Biopython code that builds the backbone (N, CA, C, O; Angstrom):
import numpy as np
from Bio.PDB.StructureBuilder import StructureBuilder

atoms = [
    (1, "UNK", "N", (36.838, 44.828, -118.169)),
    (1, "UNK", "CA", (38.007, 44.537, -118.963)),
    (1, "UNK", "C", (38.663, 43.280, -118.445)),
    (1, "UNK", "O", (38.454, 42.881, -117.299)),
    (2, "UNK", "N", (39.460, 42.656, -119.299)),
    (2, "UNK", "CA", (40.144, 41.432, -118.939)),
    (2, "UNK", "C", (41.610, 41.565, -119.295)),
    (2, "UNK", "O", (41.956, 42.049, -120.372)),
    (3, "UNK", "N", (42.473, 41.132, -118.380)),
    (3, "UNK", "CA", (43.911, 41.151, -118.611)),
    (3, "UNK", "C", (44.311, 39.807, -119.188)),
    (3, "UNK", "O", (44.100, 38.769, -118.561)),
    (4, "UNK", "N", (44.883, 39.823, -120.374)),
    (4, "UNK", "CA", (45.318, 38.594, -121.021)),
    (4, "UNK", "C", (46.830, 38.484, -120.945)),
    (4, "UNK", "O", (47.535, 39.493, -120.912)),
    (5, "UNK", "N", (47.314, 37.278, -120.918)),
    (5, "UNK", "CA", (48.753, 37.054, -120.886)),
    (5, "UNK", "C", (49.032, 35.571, -120.791)),
    (5, "UNK", "O", (48.148, 34.752, -121.042)),
    (6, "UNK", "N", (50.225, 35.228, -120.440)),
    (6, "UNK", "CA", (50.612, 33.834, -120.315)),
    (6, "UNK", "C", (49.835, 33.163, -119.191)),
    (6, "UNK", "O", (49.618, 33.750, -118.131)),
    (7, "UNK", "N", (49.425, 31.939, -119.435)),
    (7, "UNK", "CA", (48.756, 31.161, -118.390)),
    (7, "UNK", "C", (49.716, 30.187, -117.721)),
    (7, "UNK", "O", (49.328, 29.451, -116.814)),
    (8, "UNK", "N", (50.960, 30.181, -118.165)),
    (8, "UNK", "CA", (51.961, 29.301, -117.554)),
    (8, "UNK", "C", (52.447, 29.906, -116.246)),
    (8, "UNK", "O", (52.787, 31.088, -116.198)),
    (9, "UNK", "N", (52.480, 29.116, -115.200)),
    (9, "UNK", "CA", (52.973, 29.646, -113.922)),
    (9, "UNK", "C", (54.485, 29.848, -113.956)),
    (9, "UNK", "O", (55.200, 29.160, -114.684)),
    (10, "UNK", "N", (54.950, 30.785, -113.172)),
    (10, "UNK", "CA", (56.393, 30.974, -112.993)),
    (10, "UNK", "C", (56.855, 29.893, -112.022)),
    (10, "UNK", "O", (56.368, 29.817, -110.894)),
    (11, "UNK", "N", (57.790, 29.064, -112.458)),
    (11, "UNK", "CA", (58.251, 27.961, -111.611)),
    (11, "UNK", "C", (59.636, 28.191, -111.039)),
    (11, "UNK", "O", (60.065, 27.476, -110.133)),
    (12, "UNK", "N", (60.343, 29.192, -111.565)),
    (12, "UNK", "CA", (61.686, 29.488, -111.066)),
    (12, "UNK", "C", (61.967, 30.977, -111.222)),
    (12, "UNK", "O", (61.454, 31.635, -112.127)),
    (13, "UNK", "N", (62.782, 31.481, -110.330)),
    (13, "UNK", "CA", (63.263, 32.861, -110.389)),
    (13, "UNK", "C", (64.781, 32.793, -110.307)),
    (13, "UNK", "O", (65.329, 32.044, -109.498)),
    (14, "UNK", "N", (65.458, 33.571, -111.140)),
    (14, "UNK", "CA", (66.916, 33.575, -111.145)),
    (14, "UNK", "C", (67.416, 34.635, -110.174)),
    (14, "UNK", "O", (67.158, 35.827, -110.342)),
    (15, "UNK", "N", (68.130, 34.180, -109.163)),
    (15, "UNK", "CA", (68.728, 35.064, -108.163)),
    (15, "UNK", "C", (70.238, 34.966, -108.279)),
    (15, "UNK", "O", (70.799, 33.871, -108.239)),
    (16, "UNK", "N", (70.890, 36.098, -108.422)),
    (16, "UNK", "CA", (72.353, 36.138, -108.525)),
    (16, "UNK", "C", (72.867, 35.203, -109.622)),
    (16, "UNK", "O", (73.926, 34.592, -109.474)),
    (17, "UNK", "N", (72.114, 35.092, -110.729)),
    (17, "UNK", "CA", (72.561, 34.306, -111.870)),
    (17, "UNK", "C", (72.201, 32.835, -111.845)),
    (17, "UNK", "O", (72.520, 32.122, -112.796)),
    (18, "UNK", "N", (71.546, 32.346, -110.793)),
    (18, "UNK", "CA", (71.183, 30.936, -110.683)),
    (18, "UNK", "C", (69.673, 30.803, -110.522)),
    (18, "UNK", "O", (69.067, 31.489, -109.698)),
    (19, "UNK", "N", (69.066, 29.914, -111.317)),
    (19, "UNK", "CA", (67.621, 29.685, -111.221)),
    (19, "UNK", "C", (67.302, 28.878, -109.971)),
    (19, "UNK", "O", (67.963, 27.882, -109.678)),
    (20, "UNK", "N", (66.285, 29.318, -109.238)),
    (20, "UNK", "CA", (65.833, 28.631, -108.028)),
    (20, "UNK", "C", (64.332, 28.377, -108.144)),
    (20, "UNK", "O", (63.580, 29.288, -108.490)),
    (21, "UNK", "N", (63.882, 27.136, -107.857)),
    (21, "UNK", "CA", (62.440, 26.878, -107.845)),
    (21, "UNK", "C", (61.754, 27.815, -106.858)),
    (21, "UNK", "O", (62.293, 28.121, -105.794)),
    (22, "UNK", "N", (60.560, 28.264, -107.224)),
    (22, "UNK", "CA", (59.848, 29.253, -106.422)),
    (22, "UNK", "C", (58.414, 28.787, -106.203)),
    (22, "UNK", "O", (57.858, 28.047, -107.014)),
    (23, "UNK", "N", (57.825, 29.230, -105.098)),
    (23, "UNK", "CA", (56.418, 28.936, -104.824)),
    (23, "UNK", "C", (55.790, 30.144, -104.144)),
    (23, "UNK", "O", (56.483, 30.989, -103.578)),
    (24, "UNK", "N", (54.470, 30.206, -104.210)),
    (24, "UNK", "CA", (53.751, 31.257, -103.492)),
    (24, "UNK", "C", (53.747, 30.938, -102.010)),
    (24, "UNK", "O", (53.583, 29.784, -101.612)),
    (25, "UNK", "N", (53.926, 31.961, -101.203)),
    (25, "UNK", "CA", (53.791, 31.805, -99.758)),
    (25, "UNK", "C", (52.423, 32.375, -99.396)),
    (25, "UNK", "O", (52.255, 33.590, -99.289)),
    (26, "UNK", "N", (51.475, 31.509, -99.213)),
    (26, "UNK", "CA", (50.126, 31.964, -98.902)),
    (26, "UNK", "C", (49.367, 32.391, -100.139)),
    (26, "UNK", "O", (49.876, 32.334, -101.259)),
    (27, "UNK", "N", (48.159, 32.814, -99.916)),
    (27, "UNK", "CA", (47.265, 33.232, -100.993)),
    (27, "UNK", "C", (47.537, 34.688, -101.361)),
    (27, "UNK", "O", (47.726, 35.520, -100.474)),
    (28, "UNK", "N", (47.560, 35.012, -102.663)),
    (28, "UNK", "CA", (47.739, 36.416, -103.056)),
    (28, "UNK", "C", (46.612, 37.285, -102.514)),
    (28, "UNK", "O", (45.477, 36.835, -102.364)),
    (29, "UNK", "N", (46.947, 38.536, -102.223)),
    (29, "UNK", "CA", (45.942, 39.522, -101.824)),
    (29, "UNK", "C", (45.541, 40.268, -103.091)),
    (29, "UNK", "O", (46.386, 40.860, -103.764)),
    (30, "UNK", "N", (44.262, 40.238, -103.411)),
    (30, "UNK", "CA", (43.816, 40.835, -104.662)),
    (30, "UNK", "C", (42.752, 41.906, -104.432)),
    (30, "UNK", "O", (41.957, 41.847, -103.494)),
    (31, "UNK", "N", (42.777, 42.876, -105.327)),
    (31, "UNK", "CA", (41.716, 43.873, -105.427)),
    (31, "UNK", "C", (41.271, 43.872, -106.884)),
    (31, "UNK", "O", (41.737, 43.060, -107.684)),
    (32, "UNK", "N", (40.392, 44.763, -107.211)),
    (32, "UNK", "CA", (39.911, 44.843, -108.596)),
    (32, "UNK", "C", (41.046, 45.137, -109.583)),
    (32, "UNK", "O", (40.988, 44.709, -110.736)),
    (33, "UNK", "N", (42.069, 45.860, -109.140)),
    (33, "UNK", "CA", (43.125, 46.279, -110.066)),
    (33, "UNK", "C", (44.530, 45.853, -109.652)),
    (33, "UNK", "O", (45.506, 46.290, -110.263)),
    (34, "UNK", "N", (44.653, 45.007, -108.622)),
    (34, "UNK", "CA", (46.000, 44.642, -108.176)),
    (34, "UNK", "C", (46.030, 43.250, -107.556)),
    (34, "UNK", "O", (45.033, 42.753, -107.032)),
    (35, "UNK", "N", (47.200, 42.645, -107.634)),
    (35, "UNK", "CA", (47.478, 41.389, -106.932)),
    (35, "UNK", "C", (48.825, 41.552, -106.246)),
    (35, "UNK", "O", (49.807, 41.957, -106.868)),
    (36, "UNK", "N", (48.860, 41.230, -104.953)),
    (36, "UNK", "CA", (50.102, 41.308, -104.185)),
    (36, "UNK", "C", (50.381, 39.935, -103.604)),
    (36, "UNK", "O", (49.476, 39.270, -103.099)),
    (37, "UNK", "N", (51.641, 39.510, -103.677)),
    (37, "UNK", "CA", (51.963, 38.161, -103.241)),
    (37, "UNK", "C", (53.412, 38.076, -102.776)),
    (37, "UNK", "O", (54.215, 38.977, -103.017)),
    (38, "UNK", "N", (53.725, 36.965, -102.099)),
    (38, "UNK", "CA", (55.078, 36.705, -101.622)),
    (38, "UNK", "C", (55.583, 35.419, -102.259)),
    (38, "UNK", "O", (54.894, 34.399, -102.255)),
    (39, "UNK", "N", (56.792, 35.479, -102.807)),
    (39, "UNK", "CA", (57.457, 34.311, -103.370)),
    (39, "UNK", "C", (58.457, 33.777, -102.355)),
    (39, "UNK", "O", (59.167, 34.547, -101.710)),
    (40, "UNK", "N", (58.510, 32.449, -102.216)),
    (40, "UNK", "CA", (59.439, 31.813, -101.282)),
    (40, "UNK", "C", (60.223, 30.733, -102.024)),
    (40, "UNK", "O", (59.803, 30.250, -103.076)),
    (41, "UNK", "N", (61.354, 30.371, -101.461)),
    (41, "UNK", "CA", (62.275, 29.435, -102.098)),
    (41, "UNK", "C", (62.626, 28.324, -101.114)),
    (41, "UNK", "O", (63.265, 28.580, -100.093)),
    (42, "UNK", "N", (62.208, 27.077, -101.415)),
    (42, "UNK", "CA", (62.533, 25.959, -100.522)),
    (42, "UNK", "C", (64.036, 25.770, -100.381)),
    (42, "UNK", "O", (64.523, 25.400, -99.313)),
    (43, "UNK", "N", (64.780, 26.027, -101.470)),
    (43, "UNK", "CA", (66.231, 25.819, -101.439)),
    (43, "UNK", "C", (66.983, 26.957, -100.750)),
    (43, "UNK", "O", (68.188, 26.858, -100.522)),
    (44, "UNK", "N", (66.271, 28.038, -100.418)),
    (44, "UNK", "CA", (66.888, 29.199, -99.767)),
    (44, "UNK", "C", (66.025, 29.623, -98.577)),
    (44, "UNK", "O", (65.301, 30.615, -98.665)),
    (45, "UNK", "N", (66.093, 28.890, -97.474)),
    (45, "UNK", "CA", (65.249, 29.224, -96.318)),
    (45, "UNK", "C", (65.450, 30.673, -95.873)),
    (45, "UNK", "O", (66.580, 31.139, -95.724)),
    (46, "UNK", "N", (64.342, 31.370, -95.665)),
    (46, "UNK", "CA", (64.399, 32.755, -95.203)),
    (46, "UNK", "C", (64.436, 33.792, -96.303)),
    (46, "UNK", "O", (64.260, 34.980, -96.032)),
    (47, "UNK", "N", (64.662, 33.369, -97.552)),
    (47, "UNK", "CA", (64.685, 34.308, -98.676)),
    (47, "UNK", "C", (63.267, 34.414, -99.236)),
    (47, "UNK", "O", (62.657, 33.409, -99.599)),
    (48, "UNK", "N", (62.750, 35.641, -99.303)),
    (48, "UNK", "CA", (61.405, 35.893, -99.814)),
    (48, "UNK", "C", (61.390, 37.181, -100.626)),
    (48, "UNK", "O", (62.156, 38.110, -100.370)),
    (49, "UNK", "N", (60.503, 37.211, -101.606)),
    (49, "UNK", "CA", (60.321, 38.399, -102.435)),
    (49, "UNK", "C", (58.839, 38.755, -102.437)),
    (49, "UNK", "O", (57.999, 37.917, -102.767)),
    (50, "UNK", "N", (58.517, 39.984, -102.074)),
    (50, "UNK", "CA", (57.152, 40.496, -102.190)),
    (50, "UNK", "C", (57.043, 41.204, -103.533)),
    (50, "UNK", "O", (57.937, 41.953, -103.928)),
    (51, "UNK", "N", (55.941, 40.960, -104.228)),
    (51, "UNK", "CA", (55.758, 41.567, -105.544)),
    (51, "UNK", "C", (54.296, 41.934, -105.746)),
    (51, "UNK", "O", (53.408, 41.455, -105.041)),
    (52, "UNK", "N", (54.073, 42.802, -106.734)),
    (52, "UNK", "CA", (52.700, 43.180, -107.068)),
    (52, "UNK", "C", (52.552, 43.329, -108.572)),
    (52, "UNK", "O", (53.499, 43.669, -109.282)),
    (53, "UNK", "N", (51.346, 43.068, -109.035)),
    (53, "UNK", "CA", (50.925, 43.349, -110.402)),
    (53, "UNK", "C", (49.745, 44.291, -110.295)),
    (53, "UNK", "O", (48.764, 43.986, -109.617)),
    (54, "UNK", "N", (49.829, 45.432, -110.956)),
    (54, "UNK", "CA", (48.722, 46.384, -110.934)),
    (54, "UNK", "C", (48.338, 46.745, -112.367)),
    (54, "UNK", "O", (49.169, 46.738, -113.276)),
    (55, "UNK", "N", (47.066, 47.057, -112.538)),
    (55, "UNK", "CA", (46.546, 47.455, -113.842)),
    (55, "UNK", "C", (45.884, 48.808, -113.694)),
    (55, "UNK", "O", (45.054, 49.019, -112.810)),
    (56, "UNK", "N", (46.264, 49.728, -114.578)),
    (56, "UNK", "CA", (45.650, 51.051, -114.619)),
    (56, "UNK", "C", (45.429, 51.396, -116.085)),
    (56, "UNK", "O", (46.380, 51.652, -116.825)),
    (57, "UNK", "N", (44.177, 51.401, -116.491)),
    (57, "UNK", "CA", (43.897, 51.634, -117.909)),
    (57, "UNK", "C", (44.473, 50.508, -118.740)),
    (57, "UNK", "O", (44.129, 49.344, -118.540)),
    (58, "UNK", "N", (45.348, 50.849, -119.671)),
    (58, "UNK", "CA", (45.982, 49.844, -120.528)),
    (58, "UNK", "C", (47.379, 49.476, -120.059)),
    (58, "UNK", "O", (48.077, 48.716, -120.730)),
    (59, "UNK", "N", (47.795, 50.007, -118.914)),
    (59, "UNK", "CA", (49.146, 49.750, -118.408)),
    (59, "UNK", "C", (49.128, 48.706, -117.294)),
    (59, "UNK", "O", (48.335, 48.793, -116.356)),
    (60, "UNK", "N", (50.001, 47.731, -117.412)),
    (60, "UNK", "CA", (50.202, 46.723, -116.370)),
    (60, "UNK", "C", (51.598, 46.922, -115.805)),
    (60, "UNK", "O", (52.568, 47.033, -116.555)),
    (61, "UNK", "N", (51.699, 46.967, -114.484)),
    (61, "UNK", "CA", (52.985, 47.201, -113.831)),
    (61, "UNK", "C", (53.310, 46.047, -112.897)),
    (61, "UNK", "O", (52.497, 45.674, -112.052)),
    (62, "UNK", "N", (54.507, 45.482, -113.053)),
    (62, "UNK", "CA", (55.041, 44.489, -112.131)),
    (62, "UNK", "C", (56.071, 45.199, -111.274)),
    (62, "UNK", "O", (56.920, 45.924, -111.791)),
    (63, "UNK", "N", (56.001, 44.996, -109.973)),
    (63, "UNK", "CA", (56.938, 45.674, -109.078)),
    (63, "UNK", "C", (57.356, 44.739, -107.950)),
    (63, "UNK", "O", (56.518, 44.086, -107.328)),
    (64, "UNK", "N", (58.651, 44.683, -107.695)),
    (64, "UNK", "CA", (59.158, 44.015, -106.495)),
    (64, "UNK", "C", (59.078, 45.042, -105.382)),
    (64, "UNK", "O", (59.678, 46.112, -105.477)),
    (65, "UNK", "N", (58.339, 44.723, -104.324)),
    (65, "UNK", "CA", (58.102, 45.694, -103.256)),
    (65, "UNK", "C", (58.949, 45.439, -102.018)),
    (65, "UNK", "O", (59.095, 46.327, -101.178)),
    (66, "UNK", "N", (59.510, 44.237, -101.891)),
    (66, "UNK", "CA", (60.390, 43.946, -100.753)),
    (66, "UNK", "C", (61.210, 42.705, -101.068)),
    (66, "UNK", "O", (60.750, 41.794, -101.756)),
    (67, "UNK", "N", (62.425, 42.685, -100.555)),
    (67, "UNK", "CA", (63.299, 41.517, -100.651)),
    (67, "UNK", "C", (63.807, 41.216, -99.254)),
    (67, "UNK", "O", (64.370, 42.082, -98.584)),
    (68, "UNK", "N", (63.604, 39.984, -98.824)),
    (68, "UNK", "CA", (64.157, 39.535, -97.549)),
    (68, "UNK", "C", (65.176, 38.447, -97.856)),
    (68, "UNK", "O", (64.843, 37.412, -98.434)),
    (69, "UNK", "N", (66.418, 38.693, -97.462)),
    (69, "UNK", "CA", (67.450, 37.688, -97.673)),
    (69, "UNK", "C", (68.063, 37.306, -96.333)),
    (69, "UNK", "O", (67.594, 37.745, -95.283)),
    (70, "UNK", "N", (69.089, 36.507, -96.370)),
    (70, "UNK", "CA", (69.727, 36.028, -95.147)),
    (70, "UNK", "C", (71.226, 36.273, -95.230)),
    (70, "UNK", "O", (71.746, 36.622, -96.290)),
    (71, "UNK", "N", (71.910, 36.093, -94.126)),
    (71, "UNK", "CA", (73.368, 36.241, -94.146)),
    (71, "UNK", "C", (74.004, 35.135, -94.985)),
    (71, "UNK", "O", (75.103, 35.314, -95.511)),
    (72, "UNK", "N", (73.328, 34.001, -95.113)),
    (72, "UNK", "CA", (73.847, 32.894, -95.923)),
    (72, "UNK", "C", (73.617, 33.114, -97.418)),
    (72, "UNK", "O", (74.351, 32.572, -98.243)),
    (73, "UNK", "N", (72.598, 33.910, -97.771)),
    (73, "UNK", "CA", (72.310, 34.188, -99.174)),
    (73, "UNK", "C", (71.809, 35.614, -99.312)),
    (73, "UNK", "O", (70.688, 35.935, -98.918)),
    (74, "UNK", "N", (72.653, 36.462, -99.875)),
    (74, "UNK", "CA", (72.293, 37.857, -100.141)),
    (74, "UNK", "C", (71.800, 37.977, -101.575)),
    (74, "UNK", "O", (72.480, 37.543, -102.505)),
    (75, "UNK", "N", (70.627, 38.561, -101.759)),
    (75, "UNK", "CA", (70.071, 38.752, -103.095)),
    (75, "UNK", "C", (70.700, 39.994, -103.708)),
    (75, "UNK", "O", (70.555, 41.102, -103.190)),
    (76, "UNK", "N", (71.402, 39.792, -104.820)),
    (76, "UNK", "CA", (72.020, 40.907, -105.527)),
    (76, "UNK", "C", (71.269, 41.255, -106.799)),
    (76, "UNK", "O", (71.074, 42.430, -107.111)),
    (77, "UNK", "N", (70.838, 40.211, -107.548)),
    (77, "UNK", "CA", (70.085, 40.421, -108.785)),
    (77, "UNK", "C", (68.893, 39.471, -108.831)),
    (77, "UNK", "O", (68.933, 38.371, -108.280)),
    (78, "UNK", "N", (67.830, 39.920, -109.502)),
    (78, "UNK", "CA", (66.607, 39.131, -109.663)),
    (78, "UNK", "C", (66.224, 39.154, -111.134)),
    (78, "UNK", "O", (66.116, 40.223, -111.734)),
    (79, "UNK", "N", (66.016, 37.968, -111.722)),
    (79, "UNK", "CA", (65.497, 37.835, -113.084)),
    (79, "UNK", "C", (64.269, 36.943, -113.021)),
    (79, "UNK", "O", (64.325, 35.826, -112.509)),
    (80, "UNK", "N", (63.166, 37.446, -113.545)),
    (80, "UNK", "CA", (61.910, 36.679, -113.531)),
    (80, "UNK", "C", (61.739, 36.012, -114.882)),
    (80, "UNK", "O", (60.751, 35.312, -115.104)),
]
sb = StructureBuilder()
sb.init_structure("model")
sb.init_model(0)
sb.init_chain("A")
sb.init_seg("    ")
for serial, (resi, resn, name, xyz) in enumerate(atoms, 1):
    if name == "N":
        sb.init_residue(resn, " ", resi, " ")
    sb.init_atom(name, np.array(xyz, "f"), 0.0, 1.0, " ", f" {name:<3s}", serial, name[0])
structure = sb.get_structure()
C-alpha cells in the first residue's frame, strides 16, 4: 500500500499563536508503518517537538509525543 498526501514540506509551526520556521533535527526514524522525528526551531533555541506519523490499515495518526521548551519560551499551544 502507499500513503498519499501533500508533498509540500512543513516550513513553519505556530507556537502560542506565532508562526516559527521549523526544521528536522536529524534523520527521521522509520519503520514499515511509522515515522518518528524531532522538529527544532532556530529562532527558539532549546525548543523541540517530537512527533510521529503511523499508519494502521486505512487510518493515519499524527501524534506529538514530547515537547521540550525553555524558561524563555514555554509552549502553550501548537498548530501545524
